[in-house]
mmCIF file as Biopython writes it, N, C-alpha, C and O atoms, coordinates in Angstrom:
data_model
#
loop_
_atom_site.group_PDB
_atom_site.id
_atom_site.type_symbol
_atom_site.label_atom_id
_atom_site.label_alt_id
_atom_site.label_comp_id
_atom_site.label_asym_id
_atom_site.label_entity_id
_atom_site.label_seq_id
_atom_site.pdbx_PDB_ins_code
_atom_site.Cartn_x
_atom_site.Cartn_y
_atom_site.Cartn_z
_atom_site.occupancy
_atom_site.B_iso_or_equiv
_atom_site.auth_seq_id
_atom_site.auth_asym_id
_atom_site.pdbx_PDB_model_num
ATOM 1   N N  . MET A ? 1  ? -17.111 -8.899 26.424  1.0 0.0 1  A 1 
ATOM 2   C CA . MET A ? 1  ? -15.921 -8.570 25.654  1.0 0.0 1  A 1 
ATOM 3   C C  . MET A ? 1  ? -16.224 -7.515 24.595  1.0 0.0 1  A 1 
ATOM 4   O O  . MET A ? 1  ? -15.419 -6.616 24.351  1.0 0.0 1  A 1 
ATOM 5   N N  . TYR A ? 2  ? -17.396 -7.636 23.969  1.0 0.0 2  A 1 
ATOM 6   C CA . TYR A ? 2  ? -17.761 -6.676 22.921  1.0 0.0 2  A 1 
ATOM 7   C C  . TYR A ? 2  ? -17.754 -5.253 23.481  1.0 0.0 2  A 1 
ATOM 8   O O  . TYR A ? 2  ? -17.191 -4.345 22.871  1.0 0.0 2  A 1 
ATOM 9   N N  . ASP A ? 3  ? -18.380 -5.064 24.642  1.0 0.0 3  A 1 
ATOM 10  C CA . ASP A ? 3  ? -18.435 -3.733 25.242  1.0 0.0 3  A 1 
ATOM 11  C C  . ASP A ? 3  ? -17.036 -3.225 25.603  1.0 0.0 3  A 1 
ATOM 12  O O  . ASP A ? 3  ? -16.749 -2.037 25.453  1.0 0.0 3  A 1 
ATOM 13  N N  . ALA A ? 4  ? -16.184 -4.107 26.069  1.0 0.0 4  A 1 
ATOM 14  C CA . ALA A ? 4  ? -14.822 -3.708 26.409  1.0 0.0 4  A 1 
ATOM 15  C C  . ALA A ? 4  ? -14.067 -3.248 25.161  1.0 0.0 4  A 1 
ATOM 16  O O  . ALA A ? 4  ? -13.346 -2.252 25.205  1.0 0.0 4  A 1 
ATOM 17  N N  . TYR A ? 5  ? -14.230 -3.969 24.056  1.0 0.0 5  A 1 
ATOM 18  C CA . TYR A ? 5  ? -13.560 -3.570 22.818  1.0 0.0 5  A 1 
ATOM 19  C C  . TYR A ? 5  ? -14.135 -2.266 22.272  1.0 0.0 5  A 1 
ATOM 20  O O  . TYR A ? 5  ? -13.393 -1.435 21.749  1.0 0.0 5  A 1 
ATOM 21  N N  . GLN A ? 6  ? -15.419 -2.083 22.385  1.0 0.0 6  A 1 
ATOM 22  C CA . GLN A ? 6  ? -16.034 -0.831 21.936  1.0 0.0 6  A 1 
ATOM 23  C C  . GLN A ? 6  ? -15.495 0.343  22.754  1.0 0.0 6  A 1 
ATOM 24  O O  . GLN A ? 6  ? -15.255 1.419  22.207  1.0 0.0 6  A 1 
ATOM 25  N N  . GLN A ? 7  ? -15.309 0.146  24.034  1.0 0.0 7  A 1 
ATOM 26  C CA . GLN A ? 7  ? -14.741 1.186  24.894  1.0 0.0 7  A 1 
ATOM 27  C C  . GLN A ? 7  ? -13.307 1.503  24.472  1.0 0.0 7  A 1 
ATOM 28  O O  . GLN A ? 7  ? -12.932 2.674  24.411  1.0 0.0 7  A 1 
ATOM 29  N N  . ARG A ? 8  ? -12.508 0.493  24.183  1.0 0.0 8  A 1 
ATOM 30  C CA . ARG A ? 8  ? -11.119 0.709  23.739  1.0 0.0 8  A 1 
ATOM 31  C C  . ARG A ? 8  ? -11.076 1.445  22.414  1.0 0.0 8  A 1 
ATOM 32  O O  . ARG A ? 8  ? -10.238 2.325  22.215  1.0 0.0 8  A 1 
ATOM 33  N N  . ILE A ? 9  ? -11.981 1.087  21.502  1.0 0.0 9  A 1 
ATOM 34  C CA . ILE A ? 9  ? -12.046 1.769  20.204  1.0 0.0 9  A 1 
ATOM 35  C C  . ILE A ? 9  ? -12.392 3.240  20.407  1.0 0.0 9  A 1 
ATOM 36  O O  . ILE A ? 9  ? -11.801 4.106  19.763  1.0 0.0 9  A 1 
ATOM 37  N N  . THR A ? 10 ? -13.330 3.529  21.282  1.0 0.0 10 A 1 
ATOM 38  C CA . THR A ? 10 ? -13.708 4.909  21.570  1.0 0.0 10 A 1 
ATOM 39  C C  . THR A ? 10 ? -12.526 5.674  22.148  1.0 0.0 10 A 1 
ATOM 40  O O  . THR A ? 10 ? -12.296 6.826  21.781  1.0 0.0 10 A 1 
ATOM 41  N N  . GLU A ? 11 ? -11.780 5.051  23.040  1.0 0.0 11 A 1 
ATOM 42  C CA . GLU A ? 11 ? -10.594 5.694  23.608  1.0 0.0 11 A 1 
ATOM 43  C C  . GLU A ? 11 ? -9.556  5.982  22.525  1.0 0.0 11 A 1 
ATOM 44  O O  . GLU A ? 11 ? -8.946  7.051  22.522  1.0 0.0 11 A 1 
ATOM 45  N N  . CYS A ? 12 ? -9.352  5.045  21.614  1.0 0.0 12 A 1 
ATOM 46  C CA . CYS A ? 12 ? -8.404  5.255  20.516  1.0 0.0 12 A 1 
ATOM 47  C C  . CYS A ? 12 ? -8.868  6.386  19.599  1.0 0.0 12 A 1 
ATOM 48  O O  . CYS A ? 12 ? -8.057  7.197  19.152  1.0 0.0 12 A 1 
ATOM 49  N N  . ASP A ? 13 ? -10.165 6.440  19.321  1.0 0.0 13 A 1 
ATOM 50  C CA . ASP A ? 13 ? -10.707 7.523  18.494  1.0 0.0 13 A 1 
ATOM 51  C C  . ASP A ? 13 ? -10.450 8.878  19.146  1.0 0.0 13 A 1 
ATOM 52  O O  . ASP A ? 13 ? -10.070 9.831  18.466  1.0 0.0 13 A 1 
ATOM 53  N N  . ARG A ? 14 ? -10.653 8.970  20.449  1.0 0.0 14 A 1 
ATOM 54  C CA . ARG A ? 14 ? -10.409 10.236 21.158  1.0 0.0 14 A 1 
ATOM 55  C C  . ARG A ? 14 ? -8.936  10.613 21.109  1.0 0.0 14 A 1 
ATOM 56  O O  . ARG A ? 14 ? -8.599  11.776 20.884  1.0 0.0 14 A 1 
ATOM 57  N N  . ALA A ? 15 ? -8.064  9.648  21.316  1.0 0.0 15 A 1 
ATOM 58  C CA . ALA A ? 15 ? -6.626  9.923  21.263  1.0 0.0 15 A 1 
ATOM 59  C C  . ALA A ? 15 ? -6.207  10.362 19.863  1.0 0.0 15 A 1 
ATOM 60  O O  . ALA A ? 15 ? -5.395  11.275 19.716  1.0 0.0 15 A 1 
ATOM 61  N N  . LEU A ? 16 ? -6.753  9.721  18.843  1.0 0.0 16 A 1 
ATOM 62  C CA . LEU A ? 16 ? -6.436  10.094 17.467  1.0 0.0 16 A 1 
ATOM 63  C C  . LEU A ? 16 ? -6.929  11.499 17.163  1.0 0.0 16 A 1 
ATOM 64  O O  . LEU A ? 16 ? -6.222  12.287 16.534  1.0 0.0 16 A 1 
ATOM 65  N N  . GLU A ? 17 ? -8.124  11.809 17.602  1.0 0.0 17 A 1 
ATOM 66  C CA . GLU A ? 17 ? -8.671  13.147 17.379  1.0 0.0 17 A 1 
ATOM 67  C C  . GLU A ? 17 ? -7.798  14.203 18.037  1.0 0.0 17 A 1 
ATOM 68  O O  . GLU A ? 17 ? -7.500  15.223 17.416  1.0 0.0 17 A 1 
ATOM 69  N N  . GLN A ? 18 ? -7.383  13.983 19.277  1.0 0.0 18 A 1 
ATOM 70  C CA . GLN A ? 18 ? -6.519  14.937 19.974  1.0 0.0 18 A 1 
ATOM 71  C C  . GLN A ? 18 ? -5.176  15.084 19.264  1.0 0.0 18 A 1 
ATOM 72  O O  . GLN A ? 18 ? -4.645  16.190 19.163  1.0 0.0 18 A 1 
ATOM 73  N N  . HIS A ? 19 ? -4.632  13.986 18.778  1.0 0.0 19 A 1 
ATOM 74  C CA . HIS A ? 19 ? -3.348  14.046 18.064  1.0 0.0 19 A 1 
ATOM 75  C C  . HIS A ? 19 ? -3.487  14.845 16.772  1.0 0.0 19 A 1 
ATOM 76  O O  . HIS A ? 19 ? -2.633  15.680 16.470  1.0 0.0 19 A 1 
ATOM 77  N N  . LEU A ? 20 ? -4.534  14.605 16.017  1.0 0.0 20 A 1 
ATOM 78  C CA . LEU A ? 20 ? -4.726  15.338 14.767  1.0 0.0 20 A 1 
ATOM 79  C C  . LEU A ? 20 ? -4.941  16.823 15.021  1.0 0.0 20 A 1 
ATOM 80  O O  . LEU A ? 20 ? -4.490  17.656 14.234  1.0 0.0 20 A 1 
ATOM 81  N N  . LYS A ? 21 ? -5.617  17.161 16.096  1.0 0.0 21 A 1 
ATOM 82  C CA . LYS A ? 21 ? -5.833  18.574 16.414  1.0 0.0 21 A 1 
ATOM 83  C C  . LYS A ? 21 ? -4.532  19.259 16.816  1.0 0.0 21 A 1 
ATOM 84  O O  . LYS A ? 21 ? -4.412  20.476 16.679  1.0 0.0 21 A 1 
ATOM 85  N N  . SER A ? 22 ? -3.558  18.500 17.309  1.0 0.0 22 A 1 
ATOM 86  C CA . SER A ? 22 ? -2.297  19.093 17.726  1.0 0.0 22 A 1 
ATOM 87  C C  . SER A ? 22 ? -1.378  19.408 16.539  1.0 0.0 22 A 1 
ATOM 88  O O  . SER A ? 22 ? -0.393  20.130 16.696  1.0 0.0 22 A 1 
ATOM 89  N N  . ILE A ? 23 ? -1.686  18.882 15.381  1.0 0.0 23 A 1 
ATOM 90  C CA . ILE A ? 23 ? -0.872  19.127 14.189  1.0 0.0 23 A 1 
ATOM 91  C C  . ILE A ? 23 ? -1.276  20.471 13.593  1.0 0.0 23 A 1 
ATOM 92  O O  . ILE A ? 23 ? -2.464  20.767 13.460  1.0 0.0 23 A 1 
ATOM 93  N N  . ALA A ? 24 ? -0.284  21.281 13.237  1.0 0.0 24 A 1 
ATOM 94  C CA . ALA A ? 24 ? -0.540  22.611 12.691  1.0 0.0 24 A 1 
ATOM 95  C C  . ALA A ? 24 ? -1.222  22.517 11.336  1.0 0.0 24 A 1 
ATOM 96  O O  . ALA A ? 24 ? -1.087  21.530 10.614  1.0 0.0 24 A 1 
ATOM 97  N N  . ASP A ? 25 ? -1.970  23.591 11.008  1.0 0.0 25 A 1 
ATOM 98  C CA . ASP A ? 25 ? -2.628  23.670 9.706   1.0 0.0 25 A 1 
ATOM 99  C C  . ASP A ? 25 ? -1.581  23.752 8.607   1.0 0.0 25 A 1 
ATOM 100 O O  . ASP A ? 25 ? -0.474  24.246 8.822   1.0 0.0 25 A 1 
ATOM 101 N N  . LYS A ? 26 ? -1.946  23.261 7.424   1.0 0.0 26 A 1 
ATOM 102 C CA . LYS A ? 26 ? -1.035  23.382 6.286   1.0 0.0 26 A 1 
ATOM 103 C C  . LYS A ? 26 ? -1.074  24.819 5.785   1.0 0.0 26 A 1 
ATOM 104 O O  . LYS A ? 26 ? -2.115  25.472 5.863   1.0 0.0 26 A 1 
ATOM 105 N N  . PRO A ? 27 ? 0.039   25.318 5.275   1.0 0.0 27 A 1 
ATOM 106 C CA . PRO A ? 27 ? 0.037   26.674 4.720   1.0 0.0 27 A 1 
ATOM 107 C C  . PRO A ? 27 ? -0.835  26.722 3.469   1.0 0.0 27 A 1 
ATOM 108 O O  . PRO A ? 27 ? -0.825  25.798 2.655   1.0 0.0 27 A 1 
ATOM 109 N N  . ALA A ? 28 ? -1.575  27.791 3.329   1.0 0.0 28 A 1 
ATOM 110 C CA . ALA A ? 28 ? -2.474  27.929 2.183   1.0 0.0 28 A 1 
ATOM 111 C C  . ALA A ? 28 ? -1.672  28.192 0.916   1.0 0.0 28 A 1 
ATOM 112 O O  . ALA A ? 28 ? -0.897  29.146 0.848   1.0 0.0 28 A 1 
ATOM 113 N N  . ASP A ? 29 ? -1.861  27.348 -0.078  1.0 0.0 29 A 1 
ATOM 114 C CA . ASP A ? 29 ? -1.239  27.493 -1.401  1.0 0.0 29 A 1 
ATOM 115 C C  . ASP A ? 29 ? 0.270   27.707 -1.338  1.0 0.0 29 A 1 
ATOM 116 O O  . ASP A ? 29 ? 0.810   28.551 -2.054  1.0 0.0 29 A 1 
ATOM 117 N N  . ALA A ? 30 ? 0.944   26.952 -0.490  1.0 0.0 30 A 1 
ATOM 118 C CA . ALA A ? 30 ? 2.393   27.052 -0.394  1.0 0.0 30 A 1 
ATOM 119 C C  . ALA A ? 30 ? 3.023   26.264 -1.537  1.0 0.0 30 A 1 
ATOM 120 O O  . ALA A ? 30 ? 2.644   25.117 -1.774  1.0 0.0 30 A 1 
ATOM 121 N N  . PRO A ? 31 ? 3.979   26.859 -2.247  1.0 0.0 31 A 1 
ATOM 122 C CA . PRO A ? 31 ? 4.641   26.123 -3.324  1.0 0.0 31 A 1 
ATOM 123 C C  . PRO A ? 31 ? 5.545   25.053 -2.736  1.0 0.0 31 A 1 
ATOM 124 O O  . PRO A ? 31 ? 6.071   25.224 -1.636  1.0 0.0 31 A 1 
ATOM 125 N N  . PRO A ? 32 ? 5.732   23.955 -3.451  1.0 0.0 32 A 1 
ATOM 126 C CA . PRO A ? 32 ? 6.638   22.911 -2.940  1.0 0.0 32 A 1 
ATOM 127 C C  . PRO A ? 32 ? 8.060   23.444 -2.863  1.0 0.0 32 A 1 
ATOM 128 O O  . PRO A ? 32 ? 8.486   24.220 -3.718  1.0 0.0 32 A 1 
ATOM 129 N N  . THR A ? 33 ? 8.788   23.029 -1.843  1.0 0.0 33 A 1 
ATOM 130 C CA . THR A ? 33 ? 10.150  23.524 -1.659  1.0 0.0 33 A 1 
ATOM 131 C C  . THR A ? 33 ? 11.181  22.643 -2.340  1.0 0.0 33 A 1 
ATOM 132 O O  . THR A ? 33 ? 12.314  23.076 -2.548  1.0 0.0 33 A 1 
ATOM 133 N N  . ASP A ? 34 ? 10.820  21.428 -2.689  1.0 0.0 34 A 1 
ATOM 134 C CA . ASP A ? 34 ? 11.742  20.494 -3.314  1.0 0.0 34 A 1 
ATOM 135 C C  . ASP A ? 34 ? 11.725  20.704 -4.829  1.0 0.0 34 A 1 
ATOM 136 O O  . ASP A ? 34 ? 10.673  20.530 -5.444  1.0 0.0 34 A 1 
ATOM 137 N N  . PRO A ? 35 ? 12.851  21.071 -5.459  1.0 0.0 35 A 1 
ATOM 138 C CA . PRO A ? 35 ? 12.852  21.307 -6.908  1.0 0.0 35 A 1 
ATOM 139 C C  . PRO A ? 35 ? 12.518  20.057 -7.707  1.0 0.0 35 A 1 
ATOM 140 O O  . PRO A ? 35 ? 11.894  20.157 -8.764  1.0 0.0 35 A 1 
ATOM 141 N N  . GLU A ? 36 ? 12.919  18.875 -7.226  1.0 0.0 36 A 1 
ATOM 142 C CA . GLU A ? 36 ? 12.574  17.642 -7.942  1.0 0.0 36 A 1 
ATOM 143 C C  . GLU A ? 36 ? 11.081  17.425 -7.960  1.0 0.0 36 A 1 
ATOM 144 O O  . GLU A ? 36 ? 10.523  16.966 -8.957  1.0 0.0 36 A 1 
ATOM 145 N N  . PHE A ? 37 ? 10.426  17.755 -6.852  1.0 0.0 37 A 1 
ATOM 146 C CA . PHE A ? 37 ? 8.989   17.580 -6.757  1.0 0.0 37 A 1 
ATOM 147 C C  . PHE A ? 37 ? 8.271   18.466 -7.777  1.0 0.0 37 A 1 
ATOM 148 O O  . PHE A ? 37 ? 7.313   18.024 -8.411  1.0 0.0 37 A 1 
ATOM 149 N N  . SER A ? 38 ? 8.719   19.691 -7.936  1.0 0.0 38 A 1 
ATOM 150 C CA . SER A ? 38 ? 8.034   20.593 -8.857  1.0 0.0 38 A 1 
ATOM 151 C C  . SER A ? 38 ? 8.207   20.147 -10.308 1.0 0.0 38 A 1 
ATOM 152 O O  . SER A ? 38 ? 7.327   20.387 -11.134 1.0 0.0 38 A 1 
ATOM 153 N N  . GLN A ? 39 ? 9.325   19.505 -10.627 1.0 0.0 39 A 1 
ATOM 154 C CA . GLN A ? 39 ? 9.522   19.023 -11.991 1.0 0.0 39 A 1 
ATOM 155 C C  . GLN A ? 39 ? 8.685   17.790 -12.263 1.0 0.0 39 A 1 
ATOM 156 O O  . GLN A ? 39 ? 8.099   17.666 -13.339 1.0 0.0 39 A 1 
ATOM 157 N N  . THR A ? 40 ? 8.619   16.887 -11.317 1.0 0.0 40 A 1 
ATOM 158 C CA . THR A ? 40 ? 7.873   15.655 -11.537 1.0 0.0 40 A 1 
ATOM 159 C C  . THR A ? 40 ? 6.395   15.836 -11.307 1.0 0.0 40 A 1 
ATOM 160 O O  . THR A ? 40 ? 5.600   15.034 -11.795 1.0 0.0 40 A 1 
ATOM 161 N N  . ALA A ? 41 ? 5.998   16.859 -10.581 1.0 0.0 41 A 1 
ATOM 162 C CA . ALA A ? 41 ? 4.583   17.062 -10.289 1.0 0.0 41 A 1 
ATOM 163 C C  . ALA A ? 41 ? 3.813   17.485 -11.533 1.0 0.0 41 A 1 
ATOM 164 O O  . ALA A ? 41 ? 2.612   17.231 -11.629 1.0 0.0 41 A 1 
ATOM 165 N N  . SER A ? 42 ? 4.489   18.130 -12.492 1.0 0.0 42 A 1 
ATOM 166 C CA . SER A ? 42 ? 3.786   18.595 -13.682 1.0 0.0 42 A 1 
ATOM 167 C C  . SER A ? 42 ? 3.497   17.458 -14.657 1.0 0.0 42 A 1 
ATOM 168 O O  . SER A ? 42 ? 2.605   17.581 -15.496 1.0 0.0 42 A 1 
ATOM 169 N N  . VAL A ? 43 ? 4.226   16.372 -14.562 1.0 0.0 43 A 1 
ATOM 170 C CA . VAL A ? 43 ? 4.018   15.226 -15.432 1.0 0.0 43 A 1 
ATOM 171 C C  . VAL A ? 43 ? 3.110   14.236 -14.708 1.0 0.0 43 A 1 
ATOM 172 O O  . VAL A ? 43 ? 3.512   13.609 -13.729 1.0 0.0 43 A 1 
ATOM 173 N N  . GLU A ? 44 ? 1.891   14.108 -15.201 1.0 0.0 44 A 1 
ATOM 174 C CA . GLU A ? 44 ? 0.949   13.208 -14.552 1.0 0.0 44 A 1 
ATOM 175 C C  . GLU A ? 44 ? 0.776   11.952 -15.378 1.0 0.0 44 A 1 
ATOM 176 O O  . GLU A ? 44 ? 0.709   12.004 -16.606 1.0 0.0 44 A 1 
ATOM 177 N N  . THR A ? 45 ? 0.706   10.848 -14.706 1.0 0.0 45 A 1 
ATOM 178 C CA . THR A ? 45 ? 0.421   9.604  -15.392 1.0 0.0 45 A 1 
ATOM 179 C C  . THR A ? 45 ? -1.057  9.295  -15.202 1.0 0.0 45 A 1 
ATOM 180 O O  . THR A ? 45 ? -1.588  9.455  -14.103 1.0 0.0 45 A 1 
ATOM 181 N N  . PRO A ? 46 ? -1.718  8.860  -16.248 1.0 0.0 46 A 1 
ATOM 182 C CA . PRO A ? 46 ? -3.149  8.578  -16.107 1.0 0.0 46 A 1 
ATOM 183 C C  . PRO A ? 46 ? -3.364  7.386  -15.177 1.0 0.0 46 A 1 
ATOM 184 O O  . PRO A ? 46 ? -2.624  6.402  -15.209 1.0 0.0 46 A 1 
ATOM 185 N N  . ARG A ? 47 ? -4.382  7.503  -14.364 1.0 0.0 47 A 1 
ATOM 186 C CA . ARG A ? 47 ? -4.702  6.421  -13.440 1.0 0.0 47 A 1 
ATOM 187 C C  . ARG A ? 47 ? -5.984  5.747  -13.865 1.0 0.0 47 A 1 
ATOM 188 O O  . ARG A ? 47 ? -6.918  6.380  -14.359 1.0 0.0 47 A 1 
ATOM 189 N N  . ARG A ? 48 ? -6.002  4.445  -13.659 1.0 0.0 48 A 1 
ATOM 190 C CA . ARG A ? 48 ? -7.230  3.713  -13.920 1.0 0.0 48 A 1 
ATOM 191 C C  . ARG A ? 48 ? -8.171  3.927  -12.755 1.0 0.0 48 A 1 
ATOM 192 O O  . ARG A ? 48 ? -7.733  3.948  -11.604 1.0 0.0 48 A 1 
ATOM 193 N N  . PRO A ? 49 ? -9.445  4.085  -13.028 1.0 0.0 49 A 1 
ATOM 194 C CA . PRO A ? 49 ? -10.380 4.251  -11.910 1.0 0.0 49 A 1 
ATOM 195 C C  . PRO A ? 49 ? -10.446 2.984  -11.069 1.0 0.0 49 A 1 
ATOM 196 O O  . PRO A ? 49 ? -10.551 1.880  -11.604 1.0 0.0 49 A 1 
ATOM 197 N N  . GLN A ? 50 ? -10.386 3.143  -9.784  1.0 0.0 50 A 1 
ATOM 198 C CA . GLN A ? 50 ? -10.452 2.017  -8.867  1.0 0.0 50 A 1 
ATOM 199 C C  . GLN A ? 50 ? -11.903 1.780  -8.480  1.0 0.0 50 A 1 
ATOM 200 O O  . GLN A ? 50 ? -12.654 2.736  -8.287  1.0 0.0 50 A 1 
ATOM 201 N N  . PRO A ? 51 ? -12.303 0.538  -8.367  1.0 0.0 51 A 1 
ATOM 202 C CA . PRO A ? 51 ? -13.681 0.277  -7.922  1.0 0.0 51 A 1 
ATOM 203 C C  . PRO A ? 51 ? -13.837 0.737  -6.482  1.0 0.0 51 A 1 
ATOM 204 O O  . PRO A ? 51 ? -12.925 0.594  -5.668  1.0 0.0 51 A 1 
ATOM 205 N N  . LYS A ? 52 ? -14.999 1.289  -6.178  1.0 0.0 52 A 1 
ATOM 206 C CA . LYS A ? 52 ? -15.251 1.757  -4.825  1.0 0.0 52 A 1 
ATOM 207 C C  . LYS A ? 52 ? -15.468 0.568  -3.903  1.0 0.0 52 A 1 
ATOM 208 O O  . LYS A ? 52 ? -16.109 -0.420 -4.263  1.0 0.0 52 A 1 
ATOM 209 N N  . ARG A ? 53 ? -14.920 0.693  -2.722  1.0 0.0 53 A 1 
ATOM 210 C CA . ARG A ? 53 ? -15.095 -0.364 -1.733  1.0 0.0 53 A 1 
ATOM 211 C C  . ARG A ? 53 ? -16.446 -0.195 -1.067  1.0 0.0 53 A 1 
ATOM 212 O O  . ARG A ? 53 ? -16.868 0.919  -0.754  1.0 0.0 53 A 1 
ATOM 213 N N  . ARG A ? 54 ? -17.103 -1.291 -0.859  1.0 0.0 54 A 1 
ATOM 214 C CA . ARG A ? 54 ? -18.358 -1.246 -0.137  1.0 0.0 54 A 1 
ATOM 215 C C  . ARG A ? 54 ? -18.084 -1.395 1.339   1.0 0.0 54 A 1 
ATOM 216 O O  . ARG A ? 54 ? -17.328 -2.272 1.758   1.0 0.0 54 A 1 
ATOM 217 N N  . ARG A ? 55 ? -18.691 -0.548 2.115   1.0 0.0 55 A 1 
ATOM 218 C CA . ARG A ? 55 ? -18.518 -0.613 3.555   1.0 0.0 55 A 1 
ATOM 219 C C  . ARG A ? 55 ? -19.887 -0.615 4.209   1.0 0.0 55 A 1 
ATOM 220 O O  . ARG A ? 55 ? -20.837 -0.008 3.714   1.0 0.0 55 A 1 
ATOM 221 N N  . LYS A ? 56 ? -19.962 -1.292 5.301   1.0 0.0 56 A 1 
ATOM 222 C CA . LYS A ? 56 ? -21.179 -1.243 6.077   1.0 0.0 56 A 1 
ATOM 223 C C  . LYS A ? 56 ? -21.279 0.129  6.717   1.0 0.0 56 A 1 
ATOM 224 O O  . LYS A ? 56 ? -20.274 0.713  7.123   1.0 0.0 56 A 1 
ATOM 225 N N  . ALA A ? 57 ? -22.483 0.631  6.801   1.0 0.0 57 A 1 
ATOM 226 C CA . ALA A ? 57 ? -22.675 1.923  7.438   1.0 0.0 57 A 1 
ATOM 227 C C  . ALA A ? 57 ? -22.270 1.839  8.897   1.0 0.0 57 A 1 
ATOM 228 O O  . ALA A ? 57 ? -22.783 1.014  9.654   1.0 0.0 57 A 1 
ATOM 229 N N  . GLY A ? 58 ? -21.339 2.706  9.281   1.0 0.0 58 A 1 
ATOM 230 C CA . GLY A ? 58 ? -20.922 2.771  10.676  1.0 0.0 58 A 1 
ATOM 231 C C  . GLY A ? 58 ? -19.897 1.740  11.104  1.0 0.0 58 A 1 
ATOM 232 O O  . GLY A ? 58 ? -19.519 1.710  12.276  1.0 0.0 58 A 1 
ATOM 233 N N  . SER A ? 59 ? -19.437 0.901  10.203  1.0 0.0 59 A 1 
ATOM 234 C CA . SER A ? 59 ? -18.451 -0.104 10.628  1.0 0.0 59 A 1 
ATOM 235 C C  . SER A ? 59 ? -17.099 0.560  10.810  1.0 0.0 59 A 1 
ATOM 236 O O  . SER A ? 59 ? -16.515 1.073  9.856   1.0 0.0 59 A 1 
ATOM 237 N N  . HIS A ? 60 ? -16.611 0.548  12.027  1.0 0.0 60 A 1 
ATOM 238 C CA . HIS A ? 60 ? -15.303 1.103  12.369  1.0 0.0 60 A 1 
ATOM 239 C C  . HIS A ? 60 ? -15.195 2.589  12.041  1.0 0.0 60 A 1 
ATOM 240 O O  . HIS A ? 60 ? -14.093 3.080  11.795  1.0 0.0 60 A 1 
ATOM 241 N N  . ALA A ? 61 ? -16.300 3.308  12.032  1.0 0.0 61 A 1 
ATOM 242 C CA . ALA A ? 61 ? -16.275 4.730  11.739  1.0 0.0 61 A 1 
ATOM 243 C C  . ALA A ? 61 ? -15.915 5.512  13.003  1.0 0.0 61 A 1 
ATOM 244 O O  . ALA A ? 61 ? -16.566 5.348  14.034  1.0 0.0 61 A 1 
ATOM 245 N N  . PRO A ? 62 ? -14.889 6.357  12.935  1.0 0.0 62 A 1 
ATOM 246 C CA . PRO A ? 62 ? -14.543 7.171  14.095  1.0 0.0 62 A 1 
ATOM 247 C C  . PRO A ? 62 ? -15.696 8.112  14.444  1.0 0.0 62 A 1 
ATOM 248 O O  . PRO A ? 62 ? -16.564 8.387  13.615  1.0 0.0 62 A 1 
ATOM 249 N N  . GLN A ? 63 ? -15.690 8.588  15.661  1.0 0.0 63 A 1 
ATOM 250 C CA . GLN A ? 63 ? -16.757 9.457  16.136  1.0 0.0 63 A 1 
ATOM 251 C C  . GLN A ? 63 ? -16.491 10.930 15.835  1.0 0.0 63 A 1 
ATOM 252 O O  . GLN A ? 63 ? -17.143 11.806 16.403  1.0 0.0 63 A 1 
ATOM 253 N N  . PHE A ? 64 ? -15.543 11.206 14.949  1.0 0.0 64 A 1 
ATOM 254 C CA . PHE A ? 64 ? -15.270 12.580 14.525  1.0 0.0 64 A 1 
ATOM 255 C C  . PHE A ? 64 ? -14.969 12.569 13.038  1.0 0.0 64 A 1 
ATOM 256 O O  . PHE A ? 64 ? -14.777 11.504 12.450  1.0 0.0 64 A 1 
ATOM 257 N N  . ASP A ? 65 ? -14.928 13.738 12.427  1.0 0.0 65 A 1 
ATOM 258 C CA . ASP A ? 65 ? -14.743 13.850 10.986  1.0 0.0 65 A 1 
ATOM 259 C C  . ASP A ? 65 ? -13.249 13.782 10.645  1.0 0.0 65 A 1 
ATOM 260 O O  . ASP A ? 65 ? -12.553 14.798 10.640  1.0 0.0 65 A 1 
ATOM 261 N N  . VAL A ? 66 ? -12.781 12.583 10.366  1.0 0.0 66 A 1 
ATOM 262 C CA . VAL A ? 66 ? -11.376 12.363 10.048  1.0 0.0 66 A 1 
ATOM 263 C C  . VAL A ? 66 ? -10.997 13.082 8.746   1.0 0.0 66 A 1 
ATOM 264 O O  . VAL A ? 66 ? -9.920  13.671 8.656   1.0 0.0 66 A 1 
ATOM 265 N N  . GLY A ? 67 ? -11.862 13.034 7.759   1.0 0.0 67 A 1 
ATOM 266 C CA . GLY A ? 67 ? -11.572 13.671 6.471   1.0 0.0 67 A 1 
ATOM 267 C C  . GLY A ? 67 ? -11.312 15.143 6.592   1.0 0.0 67 A 1 
ATOM 268 O O  . GLY A ? 67 ? -10.397 15.661 5.951   1.0 0.0 67 A 1 
ATOM 269 N N  . ARG A ? 68 ? -12.092 15.838 7.400   1.0 0.0 68 A 1 
ATOM 270 C CA . ARG A ? 68 ? -11.908 17.281 7.591   1.0 0.0 68 A 1 
ATOM 271 C C  . ARG A ? 68 ? -10.560 17.563 8.241   1.0 0.0 68 A 1 
ATOM 272 O O  . ARG A ? 68 ? -9.855  18.487 7.834   1.0 0.0 68 A 1 
ATOM 273 N N  . GLU A ? 69 ? -10.198 16.779 9.244   1.0 0.0 69 A 1 
ATOM 274 C CA . GLU A ? 69 ? -8.913  16.968 9.924   1.0 0.0 69 A 1 
ATOM 275 C C  . GLU A ? 69 ? -7.753  16.701 8.977   1.0 0.0 69 A 1 
ATOM 276 O O  . GLU A ? 69 ? -6.783  17.459 8.964   1.0 0.0 69 A 1 
ATOM 277 N N  . LEU A ? 70 ? -7.831  15.651 8.193   1.0 0.0 70 A 1 
ATOM 278 C CA . LEU A ? 70 ? -6.744  15.337 7.257   1.0 0.0 70 A 1 
ATOM 279 C C  . LEU A ? 70 ? -6.639  16.390 6.163   1.0 0.0 70 A 1 
ATOM 280 O O  . LEU A ? 70 ? -5.535  16.733 5.740   1.0 0.0 70 A 1 
ATOM 281 N N  . HIS A ? 71 ? -7.761  16.900 5.706   1.0 0.0 71 A 1 
ATOM 282 C CA . HIS A ? 71 ? -7.723  17.966 4.697   1.0 0.0 71 A 1 
ATOM 283 C C  . HIS A ? 71 ? -7.106  19.228 5.286   1.0 0.0 71 A 1 
ATOM 284 O O  . HIS A ? 71 ? -6.364  19.933 4.601   1.0 0.0 71 A 1 
ATOM 285 N N  . ARG A ? 72 ? -7.405  19.519 6.547   1.0 0.0 72 A 1 
ATOM 286 C CA . ARG A ? 72 ? -6.872  20.698 7.214   1.0 0.0 72 A 1 
ATOM 287 C C  . ARG A ? 72 ? -5.345  20.634 7.294   1.0 0.0 72 A 1 
ATOM 288 O O  . ARG A ? 72 ? -4.662  21.641 7.104   1.0 0.0 72 A 1 
ATOM 289 N N  . ILE A ? 73 ? -4.817  19.437 7.578   1.0 0.0 73 A 1 
ATOM 290 C CA . ILE A ? 73 ? -3.341  19.361 7.733   1.0 0.0 73 A 1 
ATOM 291 C C  . ILE A ? 73 ? -2.692  19.043 6.413   1.0 0.0 73 A 1 
ATOM 292 O O  . ILE A ? 73 ? -1.468  18.938 6.337   1.0 0.0 73 A 1 
#
């Protein structure tokens, strides 16, 4: 069963990677189009620092760089 689930996870990772690659890049330094957003975006509320979550190395880690893809879009 473990091997079967690992295979399914790998298939899901591949499908997710293909889906993220199909999304167009974000425009570089595009101003927000919503006027409400531009007014509220300048007012920042201070955030409390959140404790970092501990994760096991490699636990449920996709086989591609998800962060790079999300930053790109």
